[in-house]
ZALUMKOL-139789 format. One record per atom (N, C-alpha, C): residue in one letter; x, y, z. Coordinates in pm, whole numbers, plus 50000, padded with zeros to 5 digits. Example, Ala and Ser with C-alpha at 12.3 -4.5 7.8 and 13.67 -1.06 7.14 Angstrom:
# residues 2
A513194943150780 A512304955050780 A513204967050780 S512854977550708 S513674989450714 S512905000350787 
# end
This chain:
# residues 143
M476355082952232 M475655087852114 M476635093852013 R477625101252067 R478605107551979 R479395097051901 K479765085751965 K480505075051897 K479665069151785 L478375067351809 L477485061951707 L477395071451587 A477265084451615 A477205094351507 A478505094551427 T479635093751497 T480945093551429 T481065081251341 A480635069751391 A480685057351313 A479785058351190 A478625064451206 A477705065851093 A478285074850985 V478885085951027 V479515095050931 V480655087950859 A481465080550933 A482585073150872 A482055062950772 G480975056350806 G480395046450714 G479885052850587 V479215064250598 V478725071250480 V479895076050395 A480935081350458 A482115085950384 A482765074250311 A482825062950378 A483425051150314 A482615046750193 L481305046850205 L480465043050091 L480585053049977 A480745065750012 A480835076049908 A482105074849825 T483155068749883 T484415067649811 T484635053749751 L483655045349757 L483785031549711 L484195030949565 F485275023949538 F485785020949404 F486115033349322 V486705043349384 V487215054849309 V488615051349262 P488875051149131 P490205047249084 P491275057349125 S492475052249144 S493615060749173 S494865053649128 V495975060649131 V497255054849091 V498135053649214 A498805042349228 A499745040849339 A500905050549316 S501405056249425 S502465066049408 S503745061449474 A504805060749398 A506165057849444 A507075059249324 T508385059649348 T509325061849238 T510145049349216 P510415044749095 P509805049448972 P508465042748945 G508185030948998 G506905024248980 G506555021748835 R506135009548807 R505675006248672 R504754994248680 G503754994148592 G502824982948590 G501984981848715 V501774993148782 V501014992948908 V499765001348894 S498664996248945 S497415003848950 S496745001249084 A495865010249123 A495205008849252 A493775013849243 T492935007749324 T491545011949336 T491275014949482 L490745026749509 L490355030449645 L489065023249679 I489085015649786 I487895008349830 I487135016549933 S487875022150029 S487225029650137 S488265038250207 Q487795049050268 Q488665057050353 Q487835063950459 W488445065850576 W487765072550685 W488815077950781 T488405087050865 T489275093050965 T488655091051101 A489475087151196 A489055085951335 A490095093251419 G489675103951485 G490625111851561 G491665117851467 N492915115351495 N494015120551413 N494605109851322 T493825099551291 T494325088551209 T493435086551087 D494085085550971 D493385082450846 D493545067550818 F492455061250777 F492455047150738 F492055046750591 V492895040450509 V492635039850365 V492785025350322 L491705020050263 L491695006250214 L491755006550063 R492764999750004 R492964999749860 R493244985649810 E492934983849683 E493334971849612 E494444976149516 I495614969949527 I496754973349442 I497054961349353 T497224964049224 T497554953649127 T498914956849064 L499794946949065 L501094948148998 L501094938348880 A501304943648762 A501414935148643 A502694926948652 P502774915948579 P504034908448576 P505184917748537 G506254917448613 G507394926348589 G507224940148650 G506084942948712 G505804956048769 G506414957748907 S506484970448951 S506994973449084 S506294985949140 T506334987149271 T505744998749338 T506645010949331 G507905008849301 G508905019349313 G509355020149458 W510505026049479 W511045027449615 W510245037949690 H509875034849814 H509065044149891 H509095040650040 T508485049550119 T508275047550263 T506845051450294 H506445049250418 H505105053150465 H505245060450598 E504385070350621 E504395077650748 E503585070550856 G502865060150817 G502125051850910 G502305037350868 N501795028250949 N501915014050917 N500965009950804 L501375000050731 L500574994450622 L500364979650652 Y499134974850636 Y498804960850658 Y498154955550531 G498584943950484 G498044938750360 G497884923750360 R497224919050255 R497054904650231 R497084902650081 V497914893250037 V498004890149895 V496764882349854 R495984888149764 R494784881549716 R495114871249608 S496054874849520 S496474865449415 S497884869049370 G498574859149316 G499944861349268 G500944860849381 T502134866149355 T503224866149453 T503874879849455 L504074885249574 L504754897949595 L506144895149650 T507164900349582 T508534899449633 T508894913249685 H509324913749811 H509534926149884 H511014927749916 Y511574939449884 Y512994942249908 Y513134953950003 D514174953550085 D514484965050171 D515644972950112 S516084983150182 S517054992550125 S518464987050109 D518734975050161 D520044969150135 D520004959750014 C518924960649936 C518744953349811 C518484938449832 A518224934449955 A517954920449986 A516444918049994 I516034906049954 I514634902149969 I514344900750118 D513354908050167 D512964906550307 D511634899450322 G511084894550210 G509864886550216 G509364882950077 V508844870850067 V508144866349946 V506774862049994 Y505734868749943 Y504384867049993 Y503504861049883 H502964849249912 H502114842149817 H500634844649850 Q499744839949767 Q498304841649787 Q497914838249930 G497174847349992 G496684845450128 G497624850350236 A498864853650201 A499854857650300 A499634871950347 P499794874350477 P499724888050528 P501084894950513 I501044908150505 I502274916150500 I502044928650584 M503114933050649 M503064945450727 M504304953550691 E504104966350661 E505214975350634 E505224985950743 P506324987050817 P506374996850926 P506575011050875 A506175020350958 A506295034550926 A507725039350943 G508035049950868 G509285057050891 G510205057550771 A510935068550763 A511875070750653 A513025060650655 D513235053850767 D514295043850775 D513815030050727 H512605029350671 H512065016750618 H511795017950468 V512815021650391 V512695022650246 V512535008650190 H511585007050098 H511324993750042 H510694994949904 I510614983349837 I509974982249707 I509284968649701 G508114968549639 G507404956049612 G507474953249463 R507774940649428 R507894937049286 R507084924549257 N506564923849134 N505914911749086 N506894905248989 E507574895149036 E508554888048954 E507954875748889 G506624874248901 G505924862848843 G505394865748705 T504564856548656 T504014857648520 T502524860848519 T501924862648637 T500514866348647 T500394878748734 P499314886448719 P499144898348803 P499134894648952 M499684903549034 M499644902149179 M498644912449230 V497694908049310 V496684916949367 V496824916649518 L496894928549576 L497134930349718 L496034939149777 D495414934549885 D494474942949961 D495284949650070 V495204963050080 V496074970550170 V495254980150256 L495574980650385 L495024990650476 L496174999550523 Y496105012450489 Y497075022350535 Y496515028450663 V497335029250767 V496965035750893 V497955047150910 L497485059250880 L498365070850863 L497985082350955 P498965090650991 P498615103151058 P497675111150967 H496705117851025 H495725125350947 H496425134850849 G496045133850721 G496565142450618 G497855137650552 A498445126750602 A499695121850544 A499435115450407 P500415115850318 P500265109150189 P500295093950208 L499785086650109 L499825072050116 L501255066850122 S502125073150048 S503535069350050 S504385081550017 D505655080550052 D506635090850019 D507655084549927 D507855090449809 D508835085449714 D510215085349777 A511005075349737 A512385074449783 A513265070949664 P514485075749662 P515375072149551 P515815057549564 N516185051649454 N516765038349454 N517995038849544 P518095030149646 P519225030849739 P520525025149683 G520565022549553 G521785017349492 G521655003049443 C520424998149435 C520194984449388 C520284984049236 S520554972349182 S520684970949037 S519344969848967 F518264971449042 F516894970648987 F516084982049044 D514914984448983 D513994994549037 D512604988949042 
# end
């Protein structure tokens, strides 16, 4: 019974937060916007579902996550770089992406195309953790 009540509360909380606009946070970030779709907490874990849009030429800014991030490119192409300035993935429409947790996983997502890139993202974070932690440019010639 307790599990059912917890699931019901989580469902109501998710509906209450449906489509609340927010801004993606990372440094320096440009041409990026996000919409909160849903969020809920189970135990000591926060789950946050967002739609992130990167305009052509836009980027998330350099950042890390305290928990894992799982995504799927809805449209456009996401070019993903790691802290050694190398492309560690190019994700086209329908492609899944996973970003691991930890300060040792500094990365940036960029839209190097000519159309908006839309990404559906699920953040799985320790309760109370921010969606992302800003990180300085690790010395790459781009941001």
